[in-house]
C-alpha atoms as an extended CHARMM CRD file, in Angstrom:
* protein
*
       115  EXT
         1         1  MET       CA             34.0630000000        9.4790000000        6.2610000000  PROA      1               0.0000000000
         2         2  THR       CA             32.3220000000       10.7790000000        3.2110000000  PROA      2               0.0000000000
         3         3  GLY       CA             29.4870000000       13.3640000000        3.6150000000  PROA      3               0.0000000000
         4         4  VAL       CA             25.8830000000       12.8540000000        3.0180000000  PROA      4               0.0000000000
         5         5  ALA       CA             25.8770000000       14.4040000000       -0.2140000000  PROA      5               0.0000000000
         6         6  GLU       CA             28.5990000000       12.3750000000       -1.3220000000  PROA      6               0.0000000000
         7         7  ARG       CA             27.0690000000        9.0490000000       -0.3470000000  PROA      7               0.0000000000
         8         8  SER       CA             23.7460000000        9.9800000000       -1.8380000000  PROA      8               0.0000000000
         9         9  GLU       CA             24.9990000000       10.3180000000       -5.1850000000  PROA      9               0.0000000000
        10        10  GLY       CA             24.2380000000        7.3230000000       -7.3170000000  PROA      10              0.0000000000
        11        11  VAL       CA             22.0850000000        5.6190000000       -4.7210000000  PROA      11              0.0000000000
        12        12  THR       CA             20.5780000000        2.4050000000       -5.7010000000  PROA      12              0.0000000000
        13        13  LEU       CA             18.0970000000       -0.1190000000       -4.2420000000  PROA      13              0.0000000000
        14        14  GLU       CA             20.7360000000       -2.6700000000       -4.3160000000  PROA      14              0.0000000000
        15        15  GLY       CA             23.2820000000       -0.4570000000       -2.5040000000  PROA      15              0.0000000000
        16        16  LEU       CA             20.5840000000        0.4020000000        0.0740000000  PROA      16              0.0000000000
        17        17  ARG       CA             19.8830000000       -3.5170000000        0.5590000000  PROA      17              0.0000000000
        18        18  LYS       CA             23.4240000000       -4.3750000000        1.0870000000  PROA      18              0.0000000000
        19        19  ARG       CA             24.0550000000       -1.1680000000        3.6780000000  PROA      19              0.0000000000
        20        20  MET       CA             20.8230000000       -2.6320000000        5.4970000000  PROA      20              0.0000000000
        21        21  ALA       CA             21.8810000000       -6.2770000000        5.5210000000  PROA      21              0.0000000000
        22        22  GLU       CA             25.3830000000       -5.1590000000        6.9070000000  PROA      22              0.0000000000
        23        23  PHE       CA             23.8200000000       -2.5820000000        9.3370000000  PROA      23              0.0000000000
        24        24  ALA       CA             21.5070000000       -5.4170000000       10.7220000000  PROA      24              0.0000000000
        25        25  LYS       CA             24.3650000000       -8.1390000000       10.8980000000  PROA      25              0.0000000000
        26        26  GLU       CA             26.8110000000       -5.7730000000       12.7850000000  PROA      26              0.0000000000
        27        27  ARG       CA             24.1550000000       -5.3170000000       15.3040000000  PROA      27              0.0000000000
        28        28  HSD       CA             23.0130000000       -8.8340000000       15.4320000000  PROA      28              0.0000000000
        29        29  TRP       CA             19.4050000000       -7.8790000000       14.3900000000  PROA      29              0.0000000000
        30        30  ASP       CA             18.8570000000      -10.7430000000       11.9760000000  PROA      30              0.0000000000
        31        31  GLN       CA             17.3820000000      -12.7300000000       14.4360000000  PROA      31              0.0000000000
        32        32  PHE       CA             14.5080000000      -10.1700000000       14.8740000000  PROA      32              0.0000000000
        33        33  HSD       CA             14.2140000000       -9.1930000000       11.0050000000  PROA      33              0.0000000000
        34        34  SER       CA             11.5330000000      -11.8850000000       10.2640000000  PROA      34              0.0000000000
        35        35  PRO       CA              8.9750000000      -10.7270000000        7.4250000000  PROA      35              0.0000000000
        36        36  ARG       CA              6.3080000000      -10.2780000000       10.0920000000  PROA      36              0.0000000000
        37        37  ASN       CA              8.4640000000       -8.1430000000       12.2470000000  PROA      37              0.0000000000
        38        38  LEU       CA              9.6480000000       -6.0540000000        9.3770000000  PROA      38              0.0000000000
        39        39  LEU       CA              6.1690000000       -5.5990000000        8.0970000000  PROA      39              0.0000000000
        40        40  LEU       CA              4.8880000000       -4.4160000000       11.3760000000  PROA      40              0.0000000000
        41        41  ALA       CA              7.8140000000       -1.9400000000       11.7380000000  PROA      41              0.0000000000
        42        42  LEU       CA              7.2010000000       -0.6760000000        8.3470000000  PROA      42              0.0000000000
        43        43  VAL       CA              3.4670000000       -0.0790000000        9.1830000000  PROA      43              0.0000000000
        44        44  GLY       CA              4.5650000000        1.8160000000       12.3180000000  PROA      44              0.0000000000
        45        45  GLU       CA              6.6730000000        3.9690000000       10.2840000000  PROA      45              0.0000000000
        46        46  VAL       CA              4.0720000000        4.8270000000        7.7060000000  PROA      46              0.0000000000
        47        47  GLY       CA              1.8590000000        5.8150000000       10.7130000000  PROA      47              0.0000000000
        48        48  GLU       CA              4.5370000000        8.1830000000       11.7420000000  PROA      48              0.0000000000
        49        49  LEU       CA              4.8020000000        9.5730000000        8.2610000000  PROA      49              0.0000000000
        50        50  SER       CA              0.9690000000        9.8710000000        8.2920000000  PROA      50              0.0000000000
        51        51  GLU       CA              1.0330000000       11.9830000000       11.5370000000  PROA      51              0.0000000000
        52        52  ILE       CA              3.0630000000       14.5310000000        9.7750000000  PROA      52              0.0000000000
        53        53  PHE       CA              0.4650000000       15.3020000000        7.2520000000  PROA      53              0.0000000000
        54        54  GLN       CA             -2.8010000000       14.5040000000        9.6920000000  PROA      54              0.0000000000
        55        55  TRP       CA             -3.6480000000       17.8870000000       10.2990000000  PROA      55              0.0000000000
        56        56  LYS       CA             -2.2730000000       20.0710000000        7.4470000000  PROA      56              0.0000000000
        57        57  GLY       CA             -5.1910000000       19.4560000000        4.9910000000  PROA      57              0.0000000000
        58        58  GLU       CA             -3.9600000000       19.5810000000        1.3760000000  PROA      58              0.0000000000
        59        59  VAL       CA             -0.5230000000       20.8670000000        0.7190000000  PROA      59              0.0000000000
        60        60  PRO       CA              0.9110000000       22.0440000000       -2.4600000000  PROA      60              0.0000000000
        61        61  ARG       CA              3.7350000000       20.4160000000       -4.1090000000  PROA      61              0.0000000000
        62        62  GLY       CA              7.2110000000       21.3820000000       -2.8590000000  PROA      62              0.0000000000
        63        63  LEU       CA              5.7910000000       21.8930000000        0.4310000000  PROA      63              0.0000000000
        64        64  PRO       CA              6.7810000000       25.7630000000       -0.1340000000  PROA      64              0.0000000000
        65        65  ASP       CA              5.0660000000       26.7550000000        3.1320000000  PROA      65              0.0000000000
        66        66  TRP       CA              6.9370000000       24.3070000000        5.2130000000  PROA      66              0.0000000000
        67        67  LYS       CA              9.8720000000       25.0890000000        7.5010000000  PROA      67              0.0000000000
        68        68  ASP       CA             13.2920000000       23.3910000000        6.8320000000  PROA      68              0.0000000000
        69        69  GLU       CA             12.9550000000       21.5150000000       10.1500000000  PROA      69              0.0000000000
        70        70  GLU       CA              9.4160000000       19.7740000000        9.0730000000  PROA      70              0.0000000000
        71        71  LYS       CA             11.0400000000       19.0880000000        5.5850000000  PROA      71              0.0000000000
        72        72  GLU       CA             13.9040000000       17.3730000000        7.2670000000  PROA      72              0.0000000000
        73        73  HSD       CA             11.6330000000       15.3280000000        9.6460000000  PROA      73              0.0000000000
        74        74  LEU       CA              9.4470000000       14.2270000000        6.5350000000  PROA      74              0.0000000000
        75        75  GLY       CA             12.6880000000       13.0700000000        5.0130000000  PROA      75              0.0000000000
        76        76  GLU       CA             13.5870000000       11.2910000000        8.0900000000  PROA      76              0.0000000000
        77        77  GLU       CA             10.2550000000        9.4290000000        8.1430000000  PROA      77              0.0000000000
        78        78  LEU       CA             10.2630000000        8.8520000000        4.2600000000  PROA      78              0.0000000000
        79        79  SER       CA             13.7610000000        7.2790000000        4.6240000000  PROA      79              0.0000000000
        80        80  ASP       CA             12.4040000000        4.9520000000        7.5390000000  PROA      80              0.0000000000
        81        81  VAL       CA              9.7220000000        3.6980000000        5.3190000000  PROA      81              0.0000000000
        82        82  LEU       CA             12.0300000000        3.2100000000        2.3390000000  PROA      82              0.0000000000
        83        83  LEU       CA             14.7210000000        1.2750000000        4.4950000000  PROA      83              0.0000000000
        84        84  TYR       CA             12.2470000000       -0.8210000000        6.0640000000  PROA      84              0.0000000000
        85        85  LEU       CA             10.7640000000       -1.8020000000        2.6680000000  PROA      85              0.0000000000
        86        86  VAL       CA             14.1800000000       -2.5430000000        1.1620000000  PROA      86              0.0000000000
        87        87  ARG       CA             15.0290000000       -4.6330000000        4.1250000000  PROA      87              0.0000000000
        88        88  LEU       CA             11.7120000000       -6.6180000000        3.9290000000  PROA      88              0.0000000000
        89        89  SER       CA             11.8680000000       -7.2400000000        0.2880000000  PROA      89              0.0000000000
        90        90  ASP       CA             15.6040000000       -8.4710000000        0.9560000000  PROA      90              0.0000000000
        91        91  ILE       CA             14.3620000000      -10.8160000000        3.6360000000  PROA      91              0.0000000000
        92        92  CYS       CA             11.5090000000      -11.9620000000        1.6050000000  PROA      92              0.0000000000
        93        93  GLY       CA             13.8570000000      -12.7030000000       -1.4320000000  PROA      93              0.0000000000
        94        94  VAL       CA             12.2650000000      -10.1640000000       -3.8340000000  PROA      94              0.0000000000
        95        95  ASP       CA             14.3370000000       -7.9710000000       -6.0650000000  PROA      95              0.0000000000
        96        96  LEU       CA             12.3840000000       -4.8260000000       -5.4250000000  PROA      96              0.0000000000
        97        97  GLY       CA             14.0310000000       -2.9230000000       -8.2440000000  PROA      97              0.0000000000
        98        98  LYS       CA             12.8460000000       -5.6760000000      -10.8580000000  PROA      98              0.0000000000
        99        99  ALA       CA              9.6480000000       -6.1170000000       -9.1860000000  PROA      99              0.0000000000
       100       100  ALA       CA              8.9590000000       -2.2790000000       -9.3130000000  PROA      100             0.0000000000
       101       101  LEU       CA              9.5900000000       -2.1050000000      -13.1160000000  PROA      101             0.0000000000
       102       102  ARG       CA              7.4950000000       -4.9850000000      -13.6300000000  PROA      102             0.0000000000
       103       103  LYS       CA              4.6230000000       -3.5240000000      -11.8240000000  PROA      103             0.0000000000
       104       104  LEU       CA              5.1030000000       -0.3400000000      -13.8260000000  PROA      104             0.0000000000
       105       105  GLU       CA              4.8460000000       -2.4530000000      -17.1250000000  PROA      105             0.0000000000
       106       106  LEU       CA              1.6660000000       -4.0550000000      -15.7560000000  PROA      106             0.0000000000
       107       107  ASN       CA              0.1620000000       -0.9480000000      -14.9410000000  PROA      107             0.0000000000
       108       108  ALA       CA              0.9790000000        0.5650000000      -18.2900000000  PROA      108             0.0000000000
       109       109  ILE       CA             -1.1070000000       -2.3450000000      -19.6610000000  PROA      109             0.0000000000
       110       110  LYS       CA             -3.9160000000       -1.9290000000      -17.0780000000  PROA      110             0.0000000000
       111       111  TYR       CA             -4.0640000000        1.9620000000      -17.6290000000  PROA      111             0.0000000000
       112       112  PRO       CA             -3.0250000000        2.6640000000      -21.1970000000  PROA      112             0.0000000000
       113       113  VAL       CA             -2.4090000000        6.4000000000      -22.1200000000  PROA      113             0.0000000000
       114       114  LYS       CA             -5.4380000000        6.4370000000      -24.2640000000  PROA      114             0.0000000000
       115       115  LEU       CA             -7.6420000000        6.0820000000      -21.2740000000  PROA      115             0.0000000000
């Protein structure tokens, strides 16, 4: 078994998509992974992520005053959001990487540097 640091090198959305699909298949969860159910799970995870910041007010970049445990918890909740988003896009047949790049291109047109 490889360590977390080794597995995280070269992580791609496609790699995550495949791992999530395999994870769900092994547990027979495909029957529950409808777009609606995944969206609701994603919203729930965003809520959990929001709770972390709820009473902290504005925080500086890098979270220098946060304890390691708080940052680890934040990483777990961010990961939950990412993994549900990747799974939702897969179930909906959307290439999330391509969609994100296209959106960046559209935003570049909508919000040119000169503005």
